[in-house]
PAZAMAR-13190 format. One record per residue (C-alpha): residue in one letter; x negated, y, z; residue number from 1. Coordinates in Angstrom, 2 decimals, decimal comma, padded with zeros to 5 digits. Example, Ala and Ser with C-alpha at 12.3 -4.5 7.8 and 13.67 -1.06 7.14 Angstrom:
<pts>
<pt A <-012,30 -004,50 007,80> 1>
<pt S <-013,67 -001,06 007,14> 2>
</pts>
This chain:
<pts>
<pt M <009,04 013,46 -005,83> 1>
<pt D <010,40 009,96 -005,24> 2>
<pt S <013,59 009,79 -003,26> 3>
<pt C <016,58 007,63 -002,47> 4>
<pt R <019,99 008,64 -003,68> 5>
<pt P <021,69 010,81 -001,06> 6>
<pt V <024,82 009,50 000,61> 7>
<pt R <027,99 011,04 -000,73> 8>
<pt K <028,47 013,53 002,10> 9>
<pt L <024,99 015,00 001,50> 10>
<pt Q <024,92 014,65 -002,27> 11>
<pt R <027,26 017,61 -002,74> 12>
<pt S <025,89 019,54 000,20> 13>
<pt P <023,76 022,64 -000,39> 14>
<pt Y <021,45 021,21 002,28> 15>
<pt A <020,27 018,49 -000,11> 16>
<pt T <017,95 020,91 -001,93> 17>
<pt L <016,64 022,78 001,08> 18>
<pt P <012,84 022,86 001,62> 19>
<pt D <011,54 020,44 004,22> 20>
<pt E <010,71 023,14 006,73> 21>
<pt V <014,25 024,49 006,61> 22>
<pt V <015,71 021,02 007,09> 23>
<pt V <013,41 020,57 010,09> 24>
<pt E <014,61 023,85 011,58> 25>
<pt K <018,24 022,84 011,20> 26>
<pt V <017,63 019,41 012,71> 27>
<pt L <015,88 021,02 015,67> 28>
<pt G <018,81 023,41 015,88> 29>
<pt G <021,21 020,56 016,50> 30>
<pt E <022,20 019,38 013,00> 31>
<pt T <020,58 015,99 013,55> 32>
<pt E <022,53 014,32 010,75> 33>
<pt L <020,41 016,29 008,27> 34>
<pt F <017,36 014,23 009,27> 35>
<pt E <018,72 011,74 006,75> 36>
<pt I <017,64 014,12 003,98> 37>
<pt L <014,02 013,72 005,04> 38>
<pt L <014,34 009,94 005,25> 39>
<pt R <015,69 009,71 001,73> 40>
<pt R <013,09 012,10 000,37> 41>
<pt Y <010,14 010,22 001,79> 42>
<pt N <011,17 006,57 002,03> 43>
<pt Q <009,18 005,69 -001,10> 44>
<pt L <006,10 007,57 000,04> 45>
<pt L <006,20 006,08 003,53> 46>
<pt F <006,79 002,58 002,20> 47>
<pt R <003,77 002,79 -000,09> 48>
<pt T <001,66 004,18 002,73> 49>
<pt I <002,55 001,35 005,11> 50>
<pt R <002,33 -001,20 002,31> 51>
<pt S <-001,32 -000,23 001,90> 52>
<pt Y <-002,05 -001,69 005,33> 53>
<pt M <000,29 -004,67 005,68> 54>
<pt D <002,27 -007,03 003,48> 55>
<pt R <004,99 -008,68 005,56> 56>
<pt P <008,34 -007,04 004,67> 57>
<pt S <009,65 -007,33 008,22> 58>
<pt D <006,54 -005,64 009,62> 59>
<pt I <006,76 -002,86 007,03> 60>
<pt D <010,42 -002,24 007,86> 61>
<pt D <009,64 -002,14 011,58> 62>
<pt V <006,76 000,30 011,15> 63>
<pt M <008,78 002,56 008,86> 64>
<pt Q <011,57 002,70 011,42> 65>
<pt D <009,11 003,33 014,25> 66>
<pt T <007,49 006,09 012,20> 67>
<pt Y <010,77 007,86 011,56> 68>
<pt I <011,81 007,56 015,19> 69>
<pt K <008,46 008,95 016,32> 70>
<pt A <008,71 011,76 013,75> 71>
<pt F <012,18 012,65 014,99> 72>
<pt Q <011,07 012,61 018,61> 73>
<pt K <008,01 014,75 017,83> 74>
<pt L <009,72 016,99 015,28> 75>
<pt Y <009,24 020,02 017,50> 76>
<pt Q <005,48 019,55 017,06> 77>
<pt F <005,69 020,07 013,29> 78>
<pt K <004,29 023,57 012,84> 79>
<pt N <004,59 023,81 009,06> 80>
<pt E <000,81 024,22 008,85> 81>
<pt A <000,71 021,22 006,52> 82>
<pt L <003,24 019,53 004,26> 83>
<pt F <005,90 017,50 006,06> 84>
<pt S <004,86 014,54 003,88> 85>
<pt T <001,28 014,84 005,13> 86>
<pt W <002,47 014,98 008,73> 87>
<pt L <004,68 011,93 008,17> 88>
<pt I <001,86 009,95 006,52> 89>
<pt R <-000,38 010,54 009,51> 90>
<pt I <002,30 009,32 011,90> 91>
<pt G <002,91 006,26 009,72> 92>
<pt I <-000,76 005,33 009,54> 93>
<pt N <-001,13 005,76 013,28> 94>
<pt E <001,88 003,49 013,88> 95>
<pt V <000,66 000,77 011,52> 96>
<pt L <-002,86 000,79 012,99> 97>
<pt Q <-001,45 000,52 016,49> 98>
<pt R <000,68 -002,41 015,41> 99>
<pt K <-002,26 -004,13 013,72> 100>
<pt R <-004,40 -003,71 016,82> 101>
<pt K <-001,61 -005,06 018,97> 102>
<pt F <-001,05 -008,19 016,92> 103>
<pt K <-004,62 -008,44 015,59> 104>
<pt R <-003,48 -008,80 011,99> 105>
<pt N <-005,70 -007,98 009,09> 106>
<pt K <-003,44 -008,47 006,09> 107>
<pt I <-003,09 -005,68 003,49> 108>
<pt I <-002,13 -004,58 -000,20> 109>
<pt S <-002,65 -002,00 -003,26> 110>
<pt I <-002,70 -001,33 -007,28> 111>
<pt N <-004,39 000,14 -010,48> 112>
<pt N <-003,95 002,01 -013,67> 113>
<pt E <-007,17 003,38 -015,14> 114>
<pt K <-005,41 006,32 -016,79> 115>
<pt G <-003,52 007,50 -013,76> 116>
<pt I <-000,30 006,99 -011,85> 117>
<pt F <001,29 003,57 -011,99> 118>
<pt Q <004,65 004,37 -013,57> 119>
<pt I <007,75 002,30 -012,98> 120>
<pt A <009,51 001,92 -016,29> 121>
<pt D <013,26 002,13 -016,85> 122>
<pt T <014,13 -001,56 -017,08> 123>
<pt S <017,73 -000,76 -018,01> 124>
<pt I <016,68 -000,22 -021,64> 125>
<pt M <014,39 -003,24 -021,84> 126>
<pt N <015,16 -006,40 -023,74> 127>
<pt P <014,59 -009,75 -021,92> 128>
<pt E <011,09 -010,17 -023,36> 129>
<pt R <010,01 -006,69 -022,28> 130>
<pt E <011,54 -007,22 -018,83> 131>
<pt T <009,49 -010,38 -018,42> 132>
<pt M <006,30 -008,64 -019,53> 133>
<pt Y <007,05 -005,73 -017,21> 134>
<pt S <007,63 -008,00 -014,21> 135>
<pt E <004,42 -009,90 -014,90> 136>
<pt S <002,37 -006,72 -015,27> 137>
<pt V <003,74 -005,32 -012,00> 138>
<pt H <002,96 -008,60 -010,24> 139>
<pt I <-000,61 -008,55 -011,56> 140>
<pt A <-001,06 -004,91 -010,55> 141>
<pt E <000,29 -005,50 -007,04> 142>
<pt K <-001,93 -008,55 -006,62> 143>
<pt A <-004,96 -006,55 -007,72> 144>
<pt I <-004,11 -003,77 -005,29> 145>
<pt A <-003,75 -006,32 -002,51> 146>
<pt Q <-007,37 -007,32 -003,06> 147>
<pt L <-008,74 -003,81 -002,55> 148>
<pt P <-010,48 -003,15 000,76> 149>
<pt E <-008,18 -001,19 003,06> 150>
<pt K <-010,02 002,16 002,89> 151>
<pt Y <-009,86 002,10 -000,91> 152>
<pt R <-006,34 000,72 -001,07> 153>
<pt I <-004,71 003,57 000,83> 154>
<pt V <-006,49 006,21 -001,30> 155>
<pt Y <-005,50 004,42 -004,50> 156>
<pt M <-001,92 003,94 -003,33> 157>
<pt L <-001,40 007,59 -002,43> 158>
<pt K <-003,14 009,04 -005,48> 159>
<pt E <-002,44 006,65 -008,35> 160>
<pt V <000,77 004,97 -007,27> 161>
<pt Q <002,49 007,74 -005,35> 162>
<pt G <000,95 010,51 -007,44> 163>
<pt L <-000,16 012,83 -004,63> 164>
<pt E <-002,72 015,52 -005,34> 165>
<pt I <-006,31 014,87 -004,22> 166>
<pt S <-006,04 017,73 -001,73> 167>
<pt V <-002,91 016,22 -000,16> 168>
<pt V <-004,54 012,79 000,09> 169>
<pt S <-007,53 014,47 001,70> 170>
<pt Q <-005,36 016,18 004,32> 171>
<pt S <-003,22 013,10 004,92> 172>
<pt L <-006,17 010,81 005,58> 173>
<pt D <-008,41 013,43 007,19> 174>
<pt L <-011,12 012,82 004,57> 175>
<pt S <-013,15 015,30 002,58> 176>
<pt I <-012,09 015,82 -001,03> 177>
<pt S <-015,43 014,45 -002,24> 178>
<pt N <-014,95 011,32 -000,12> 179>
<pt V <-011,47 010,81 -001,54> 180>
<pt K <-012,85 011,11 -005,09> 181>
<pt V <-015,62 008,61 -004,40> 182>
<pt R <-013,22 006,07 -002,90> 183>
<pt L <-010,78 006,59 -005,74> 184>
<pt H <-013,51 006,01 -008,34> 185>
<pt R <-014,60 002,81 -006,63> 186>
<pt A <-011,01 001,63 -006,23> 187>
<pt R <-010,37 002,11 -009,95> 188>
<pt K <-013,47 000,11 -010,82> 189>
<pt M <-012,48 -002,71 -008,46> 190>
<pt M <-008,97 -002,67 -009,94> 191>
<pt Q <-010,33 -003,06 -013,45> 192>
<pt D <-012,46 -006,02 -012,39> 193>
<pt S <-009,57 -007,66 -010,53> 194>
<pt I <-007,11 -007,24 -013,38> 195>
<pt L <-009,58 -008,79 -015,84> 196>
<pt K <-009,94 -011,82 -013,58> 197>
<pt L <-006,21 -012,11 -012,91> 198>
<pt T <-005,23 -011,90 -016,55> 199>
<pt N <-007,91 -014,33 -017,78> 200>
<pt A <-009,15 -012,36 -020,78> 201>
<pt K <-010,55 -015,51 -022,39> 202>
<pt N <-006,98 -016,45 -023,27> 203>
<pt A <-006,09 -013,05 -024,71> 204>
<pt F <-004,82 -012,87 -028,31> 205>
<pt E <-004,26 -016,61 -028,48> 206>
<pt F <-002,91 -017,86 -031,76> 207>
<pt G <-001,40 -021,20 -030,97> 208>
<pt N <001,73 -023,28 -030,59> 209>
<pt S <004,61 -022,07 -032,76> 210>
<pt K <002,63 -019,25 -034,42> 211>
<pt C <-000,08 -021,67 -035,45> 212>
<pt D <002,45 -024,23 -036,69> 213>
<pt L <004,33 -021,68 -038,77> 214>
<pt L <001,17 -020,35 -040,41> 215>
<pt V <-000,16 -023,83 -041,16> 216>
<pt Q <003,14 -024,84 -042,71> 217>
<pt S <003,34 -021,66 -044,80> 218>
<pt V <-000,23 -021,97 -046,10> 219>
<pt M <000,06 -025,67 -046,83> 220>
<pt D <003,32 -025,10 -048,71> 221>
<pt K <001,58 -022,51 -050,89> 222>
<pt I <-001,40 -024,80 -051,46> 223>
<pt R <000,89 -027,61 -052,52> 224>
<pt G <002,60 -025,24 -054,90> 225>
<pt L <-000,74 -024,27 -056,44> 226>
<pt V <-001,83 -027,89 -056,81> 227>
<pt Q <001,41 -028,89 -058,46> 228>
<pt N <001,04 -026,07 -060,97> 229>
</pts>
């Protein structure tokens, strides 16, 4: 599960590892400061959910805050009949759709990896060349996701990027499992097509510039040596 690092006062607290439903009970019981645990547990998930529908950072921040406030205000309605994450996703989607209707905006974003979840590598052990390649690949993936139609983007984001189970995506979006699978399959295909266009495959495996010069020089030097002999 993705999470933010707990603040120091919670990091050493036994509360930090409590199940969501127990944290909810304690918050409802008056320990409101423990709501921070839920924020830090699900910030990544909520961000990716909202990011599937809009791309302006300020809008995303606003909707995330509104979602958390609404979740806190409605926390008594959480009946533990579904995962807290599922409940939070539904609130987030409702908030973002309300905001889009209000401002009549239609901007959106998403991403692909044919083999599964889009993993974020540990850049701390990368050399400069690998860091550059990593940044470029992430940019290409994000751009491809942005081009997905909204109904496919959110499914792809939750399943492939966030790594949620199909059943959880189904519950979160109120879609049948078969519908989720169909949308996911189509999203993957669209991602493949987009990535091919974005990366310009015609230029793949180019052998030019310095590589070409070095090879030409090496071969010509050997040829000259043969001729002289």
